[in-house]
N, CA, C and O atoms as CSV, one atom per row, in Angstrom:
chain,resi,resn,atom,element,x,y,z
A,1,UNK,N,N,13.866,-118.093,-16.988
A,1,UNK,CA,C,13.372,-119.579,-17.061
A,1,UNK,C,C,12.438,-119.840,-18.228
A,1,UNK,O,O,11.585,-119.006,-18.530
A,2,UNK,N,N,12.599,-121.124,-18.973
A,2,UNK,CA,C,12.039,-121.493,-20.208
A,2,UNK,C,C,10.289,-121.103,-20.067
A,2,UNK,O,O,9.803,-120.626,-19.042
A,3,UNK,N,N,9.839,-121.286,-20.785
A,3,UNK,CA,C,8.406,-121.100,-20.956
A,3,UNK,C,C,8.035,-122.844,-20.489
A,3,UNK,O,O,7.218,-123.063,-19.595
A,4,UNK,N,N,8.471,-123.545,-20.937
A,4,UNK,CA,C,7.831,-125.160,-20.790
A,4,UNK,C,C,8.380,-125.219,-19.095
A,4,UNK,O,O,7.601,-125.630,-18.235
A,5,UNK,N,N,9.984,-124.704,-18.684
A,5,UNK,CA,C,9.989,-125.195,-17.080
A,5,UNK,C,C,8.788,-124.234,-16.294
A,5,UNK,O,O,8.102,-124.765,-15.420
A,6,UNK,N,N,8.598,-122.911,-16.631
A,6,UNK,CA,C,7.573,-122.648,-15.857
A,6,UNK,C,C,6.382,-122.685,-16.033
A,6,UNK,O,O,5.702,-121.860,-15.422
A,7,UNK,N,N,5.746,-123.620,-16.896
A,7,UNK,CA,C,4.443,-124.352,-17.221
A,7,UNK,C,C,4.583,-125.565,-16.257
A,7,UNK,O,O,3.571,-125.754,-15.582
A,8,UNK,N,N,5.635,-126.452,-16.035
A,8,UNK,CA,C,5.852,-127.436,-15.510
A,8,UNK,C,C,5.848,-126.881,-14.046
A,8,UNK,O,O,4.841,-127.283,-13.462
A,9,UNK,N,N,6.462,-126.268,-13.437
A,9,UNK,CA,C,6.711,-125.651,-12.287
A,9,UNK,C,C,5.074,-125.124,-11.810
A,9,UNK,O,O,4.418,-125.647,-10.910
A,10,UNK,N,N,4.587,-123.826,-12.767
A,10,UNK,CA,C,3.038,-123.928,-12.150
A,10,UNK,C,C,2.399,-125.109,-12.119
A,10,UNK,O,O,1.960,-125.207,-10.973
A,11,UNK,N,N,2.087,-126.110,-12.773
A,11,UNK,CA,C,1.285,-127.342,-12.911
A,11,UNK,C,C,1.879,-128.375,-11.647
A,11,UNK,O,O,1.261,-129.392,-11.331
A,12,UNK,N,N,2.993,-128.017,-11.066
A,12,UNK,CA,C,3.527,-129.043,-9.882
A,12,UNK,C,C,3.273,-128.616,-8.701
A,12,UNK,O,O,3.375,-129.315,-7.692
A,13,UNK,N,N,2.822,-127.105,-8.725
A,13,UNK,CA,C,2.598,-126.574,-7.419
A,13,UNK,C,C,0.997,-126.271,-7.658
A,13,UNK,O,O,0.446,-125.706,-6.713
A,14,UNK,N,N,0.155,-126.589,-8.842
A,14,UNK,CA,C,-1.064,-126.373,-8.240
A,14,UNK,C,C,-1.660,-127.491,-8.192
A,14,UNK,O,O,-2.838,-127.448,-7.835
A,15,UNK,N,N,-1.021,-128.928,-8.549
A,15,UNK,CA,C,-1.560,-130.491,-8.591
A,15,UNK,C,C,-2.463,-130.745,-8.940
A,15,UNK,O,O,-3.141,-131.558,-8.311
A,16,UNK,N,N,-3.066,-129.997,-10.487
A,16,UNK,CA,C,-4.354,-129.997,-11.027
A,16,UNK,C,C,-4.386,-129.154,-12.681
A,16,UNK,O,O,-3.941,-128.119,-13.177
A,17,UNK,N,N,-5.038,-130.097,-13.011
A,17,UNK,CA,C,-4.680,-129.544,-14.668
A,17,UNK,C,C,-5.580,-128.025,-14.540
A,17,UNK,O,O,-6.397,-127.627,-13.709
A,18,UNK,N,N,-4.865,-127.274,-16.071
A,18,UNK,CA,C,-5.066,-125.984,-15.958
A,18,UNK,C,C,-4.895,-125.999,-17.465
A,18,UNK,O,O,-4.242,-126.665,-18.268
A,19,UNK,N,N,-5.984,-124.715,-17.528
A,19,UNK,CA,C,-5.795,-123.637,-18.687
A,19,UNK,C,C,-4.787,-123.564,-19.075
A,19,UNK,O,O,-3.927,-123.445,-18.201
A,20,UNK,N,N,-4.305,-123.588,-20.504
A,20,UNK,CA,C,-2.874,-122.702,-21.004
A,20,UNK,C,C,-3.088,-121.175,-20.273
A,20,UNK,O,O,-2.071,-120.645,-19.825
A,21,UNK,N,N,-4.366,-120.471,-20.147
A,21,UNK,CA,C,-4.347,-119.330,-20.206
A,21,UNK,C,C,-4.010,-119.045,-18.531
A,21,UNK,O,O,-3.286,-118.081,-18.281
A,22,UNK,N,N,-4.482,-119.800,-17.497
A,22,UNK,CA,C,-4.399,-119.916,-16.322
A,22,UNK,C,C,-2.520,-119.923,-15.817
A,22,UNK,O,O,-1.960,-119.263,-14.941
A,23,UNK,N,N,-1.905,-121.035,-16.870
A,23,UNK,CA,C,-0.633,-121.500,-16.465
A,23,UNK,C,C,0.034,-119.986,-16.469
A,23,UNK,O,O,0.704,-119.535,-15.540
A,24,UNK,N,N,-0.301,-119.245,-17.778
A,24,UNK,CA,C,0.567,-118.519,-18.292
A,24,UNK,C,C,0.251,-116.931,-17.056
A,24,UNK,O,O,1.083,-116.143,-16.606
A,25,UNK,N,N,-0.639,-116.962,-16.932
A,25,UNK,CA,C,-1.161,-116.002,-15.809
A,25,UNK,C,C,-0.429,-116.123,-14.165
A,25,UNK,O,O,-0.097,-115.253,-13.360
A,26,UNK,N,N,-0.376,-117.454,-14.131
A,26,UNK,CA,C,0.346,-117.540,-12.813
A,26,UNK,C,C,1.871,-117.435,-12.797
A,26,UNK,O,O,2.706,-117.016,-11.995
A,27,UNK,N,N,1.890,-118.098,-14.258
A,27,UNK,CA,C,3.907,-118.284,-14.436
A,27,UNK,C,C,4.123,-116.294,-14.249
A,27,UNK,O,O,5.088,-115.782,-13.682
A,28,UNK,N,N,3.356,-115.777,-14.670
A,28,UNK,CA,C,3.413,-114.166,-14.893
A,28,UNK,C,C,3.735,-113.733,-13.650
A,28,UNK,O,O,4.872,-113.351,-13.374
A,29,UNK,N,N,2.625,-113.761,-12.686
A,29,UNK,CA,C,2.379,-113.458,-11.213
A,29,UNK,C,C,3.296,-114.212,-10.489
A,29,UNK,O,O,3.850,-113.510,-9.644
A,30,UNK,N,N,3.601,-115.147,-10.490
A,30,UNK,CA,C,5.098,-115.492,-9.658
A,30,UNK,C,C,6.018,-115.481,-10.125
A,30,UNK,O,O,6.855,-116.218,-9.604
A,31,UNK,N,N,6.594,-114.441,-11.729
A,31,UNK,CA,C,7.676,-114.198,-11.854
A,31,UNK,C,C,8.589,-115.185,-12.416
A,31,UNK,O,O,9.818,-115.122,-12.431
A,32,UNK,N,N,7.669,-116.312,-12.980
A,32,UNK,CA,C,8.491,-117.115,-14.010
A,32,UNK,C,C,9.062,-116.778,-14.737
A,32,UNK,O,O,10.276,-116.934,-14.866
A,33,UNK,N,N,8.192,-116.113,-15.544
A,33,UNK,CA,C,8.412,-115.411,-16.852
A,33,UNK,C,C,7.888,-113.991,-16.917
A,33,UNK,O,O,6.779,-113.628,-16.526
A,34,UNK,N,N,9.005,-113.097,-17.563
A,34,UNK,CA,C,8.856,-111.473,-17.512
A,34,UNK,C,C,8.571,-110.941,-19.237
A,34,UNK,O,O,9.298,-110.909,-20.229
A,35,UNK,N,N,7.356,-110.626,-19.017
A,35,UNK,CA,C,6.431,-110.056,-20.615
A,35,UNK,C,C,7.695,-109.071,-20.968
A,35,UNK,O,O,7.895,-109.138,-22.181
A,36,UNK,N,N,8.472,-108.318,-20.427
A,36,UNK,CA,C,8.959,-106.969,-20.977
A,36,UNK,C,C,10.469,-107.636,-21.487
A,36,UNK,O,O,11.245,-107.056,-22.246
A,37,UNK,N,N,10.658,-108.801,-20.970
A,37,UNK,CA,C,12.039,-109.051,-21.631
A,37,UNK,C,C,11.960,-110.493,-22.505
A,37,UNK,O,O,13.000,-111.044,-22.865
A,38,UNK,N,N,10.977,-110.907,-22.733
A,38,UNK,CA,C,10.533,-112.450,-23.737
A,38,UNK,C,C,9.614,-112.006,-24.578
A,38,UNK,O,O,8.638,-111.423,-24.105
A,39,UNK,N,N,9.709,-112.151,-25.715
A,39,UNK,CA,C,8.881,-111.708,-26.822
A,39,UNK,C,C,7.995,-113.056,-26.823
A,39,UNK,O,O,8.394,-114.159,-26.449
A,40,UNK,N,N,6.506,-112.696,-27.399
A,40,UNK,CA,C,5.700,-113.786,-27.386
A,40,UNK,C,C,5.245,-114.708,-26.927
A,40,UNK,O,O,4.638,-115.583,-27.545
A,41,UNK,N,N,5.492,-114.665,-25.591
A,41,UNK,CA,C,4.987,-115.472,-24.584
A,41,UNK,C,C,4.108,-116.604,-25.002
A,41,UNK,O,O,4.364,-117.807,-24.955
A,42,UNK,N,N,2.869,-115.921,-25.482
A,42,UNK,CA,C,1.708,-116.379,-25.698
A,42,UNK,C,C,1.935,-117.589,-26.857
A,42,UNK,O,O,1.752,-118.746,-26.478
A,43,UNK,N,N,2.175,-117.445,-27.712
A,43,UNK,CA,C,2.839,-118.077,-28.718
A,43,UNK,C,C,3.602,-119.211,-28.395
A,43,UNK,O,O,3.319,-120.366,-28.714
A,44,UNK,N,N,4.940,-118.707,-27.517
A,44,UNK,CA,C,5.763,-119.782,-27.072
A,44,UNK,C,C,5.317,-120.450,-26.216
A,44,UNK,O,O,5.388,-121.620,-26.592
A,45,UNK,N,N,4.820,-120.371,-25.109
A,45,UNK,CA,C,3.879,-121.252,-24.520
A,45,UNK,C,C,2.929,-122.053,-25.087
A,45,UNK,O,O,2.803,-123.132,-24.509
A,46,UNK,N,N,2.110,-121.848,-26.177
A,46,UNK,CA,C,1.100,-122.735,-26.520
A,46,UNK,C,C,2.148,-123.619,-27.343
A,46,UNK,O,O,1.955,-124.835,-27.313
A,47,UNK,N,N,3.114,-123.191,-27.992
A,47,UNK,CA,C,3.776,-124.219,-29.047
A,47,UNK,C,C,4.635,-125.076,-28.308
A,47,UNK,O,O,4.938,-126.199,-28.712
A,48,UNK,N,N,5.066,-124.554,-27.165
A,48,UNK,CA,C,6.103,-125.895,-26.144
A,48,UNK,C,C,4.917,-126.344,-25.294
A,48,UNK,O,O,5.381,-126.668,-24.201
A,49,UNK,N,N,3.661,-126.500,-25.307
A,49,UNK,CA,C,2.557,-127.126,-24.295
A,49,UNK,C,C,2.345,-128.025,-25.238
A,49,UNK,O,O,2.436,-129.208,-24.909
A,50,UNK,N,N,1.981,-127.651,-26.755
A,50,UNK,CA,C,1.653,-128.611,-27.546
A,50,UNK,C,C,2.489,-129.672,-28.010
A,50,UNK,O,O,2.162,-130.859,-27.991
A,51,UNK,N,N,3.691,-129.171,-28.471
A,51,UNK,CA,C,5.185,-130.509,-28.600
A,51,UNK,C,C,5.374,-130.911,-27.420
A,51,UNK,O,O,6.063,-131.879,-27.740
A,52,UNK,N,N,5.316,-130.992,-25.872
A,52,UNK,CA,C,5.559,-131.459,-25.124
A,52,UNK,C,C,4.198,-132.576,-24.731
A,52,UNK,O,O,4.273,-133.604,-24.058
A,53,UNK,N,N,3.254,-132.118,-25.245
A,53,UNK,CA,C,1.697,-133.162,-24.980
A,53,UNK,C,C,1.847,-134.068,-26.160
A,53,UNK,O,O,1.082,-135.033,-26.167
A,54,UNK,N,N,2.710,-133.946,-27.196
A,54,UNK,CA,C,2.763,-134.865,-28.231
A,54,UNK,C,C,3.931,-136.051,-28.391
A,54,UNK,O,O,4.129,-137.079,-29.040
A,55,UNK,N,N,4.778,-134.965,-27.045
A,55,UNK,CA,C,6.011,-136.260,-26.926
A,55,UNK,C,C,5.491,-137.597,-26.040
A,55,UNK,O,O,5.024,-137.353,-24.928
A,56,UNK,N,N,5.540,-138.717,-26.396
A,56,UNK,CA,C,4.897,-139.930,-25.775
A,56,UNK,C,C,5.785,-140.243,-24.356
A,56,UNK,O,O,5.320,-141.026,-23.528
A,57,UNK,N,N,7.029,-139.610,-24.146
A,57,UNK,CA,C,7.772,-139.764,-22.655
A,57,UNK,C,C,7.589,-138.418,-22.211
A,57,UNK,O,O,8.071,-138.344,-21.081
A,58,UNK,N,N,7.204,-137.521,-22.506
A,58,UNK,CA,C,6.877,-136.100,-22.354
A,58,UNK,C,C,6.196,-136.255,-20.385
A,58,UNK,O,O,5.709,-137.159,-19.707
A,59,UNK,N,N,6.505,-135.014,-20.199
A,59,UNK,CA,C,5.836,-134.424,-18.528
A,59,UNK,C,C,4.551,-134.102,-18.903
A,59,UNK,O,O,3.755,-134.425,-18.020
A,60,UNK,N,N,3.973,-133.534,-19.975
A,60,UNK,CA,C,2.816,-132.857,-19.970
A,60,UNK,C,C,1.617,-133.994,-20.674
A,60,UNK,O,O,1.953,-134.997,-21.304
A,61,UNK,N,N,0.488,-133.674,-20.467
A,61,UNK,CA,C,-0.602,-134.343,-21.031
A,61,UNK,C,C,-1.828,-133.261,-21.789
A,61,UNK,O,O,-1.738,-132.156,-21.256
A,62,UNK,N,N,-2.712,-133.285,-22.659
A,62,UNK,CA,C,-3.428,-132.476,-22.998
A,62,UNK,C,C,-4.665,-133.399,-22.346
A,62,UNK,O,O,-4.821,-134.619,-22.395
A,63,UNK,N,N,-5.327,-132.561,-21.838
A,63,UNK,CA,C,-6.488,-133.056,-20.661
A,63,UNK,C,C,-7.957,-132.961,-21.253
A,63,UNK,O,O,-8.832,-133.689,-20.783
A,64,UNK,N,N,-8.325,-131.791,-22.605
A,64,UNK,CA,C,-9.045,-130.637,-22.462
A,64,UNK,C,C,-8.656,-129.844,-23.581
A,64,UNK,O,O,-7.536,-129.744,-24.081
A,65,UNK,N,N,-9.747,-129.281,-23.917
A,65,UNK,CA,C,-9.334,-127.942,-25.015
A,65,UNK,C,C,-8.698,-127.262,-24.390
A,65,UNK,O,O,-9.246,-126.837,-23.373
A,66,UNK,N,N,-7.317,-126.834,-24.648
A,66,UNK,CA,C,-6.356,-125.718,-23.875
A,66,UNK,C,C,-6.492,-126.389,-22.604
A,66,UNK,O,O,-6.459,-125.453,-21.805
A,67,UNK,N,N,-6.624,-127.453,-21.944
A,67,UNK,CA,C,-6.125,-127.969,-20.539
A,67,UNK,C,C,-4.913,-128.885,-20.678
A,67,UNK,O,O,-4.838,-129.672,-21.622
A,68,UNK,N,N,-4.092,-128.802,-19.875
A,68,UNK,CA,C,-2.729,-129.505,-19.537
A,68,UNK,C,C,-2.370,-129.771,-18.432
A,68,UNK,O,O,-2.196,-128.907,-17.574
A,69,UNK,N,N,-2.156,-131.265,-18.207
A,69,UNK,CA,C,-1.904,-131.216,-16.881
A,69,UNK,C,C,-0.158,-131.991,-16.772
A,69,UNK,O,O,0.658,-131.716,-17.652
A,70,UNK,N,N,0.160,-132.791,-15.791
A,70,UNK,CA,C,1.505,-133.411,-15.767
A,70,UNK,C,C,0.923,-134.814,-15.989
A,70,UNK,O,O,-0.283,-135.044,-15.890
A,71,UNK,N,N,1.810,-135.703,-16.282
A,71,UNK,CA,C,2.103,-136.801,-16.574
A,71,UNK,C,C,1.996,-137.826,-15.648
A,71,UNK,O,O,2.305,-138.976,-15.961
């Protein structure tokens, strides 16, 4: 699963804005991401969330420092 898809899935399931560390932790716990097969998950997640939040038609919005939510 792509890191952005994993983040969206976690946000959909939790139905609340979450800090990126919580998103990453939940995605790892639920098995959406595998730290042993994918490199630099932290950097990739942060880059994907930031890019998605900048996209005017995207699914993600930034609602605070390091906090993301679904649009």
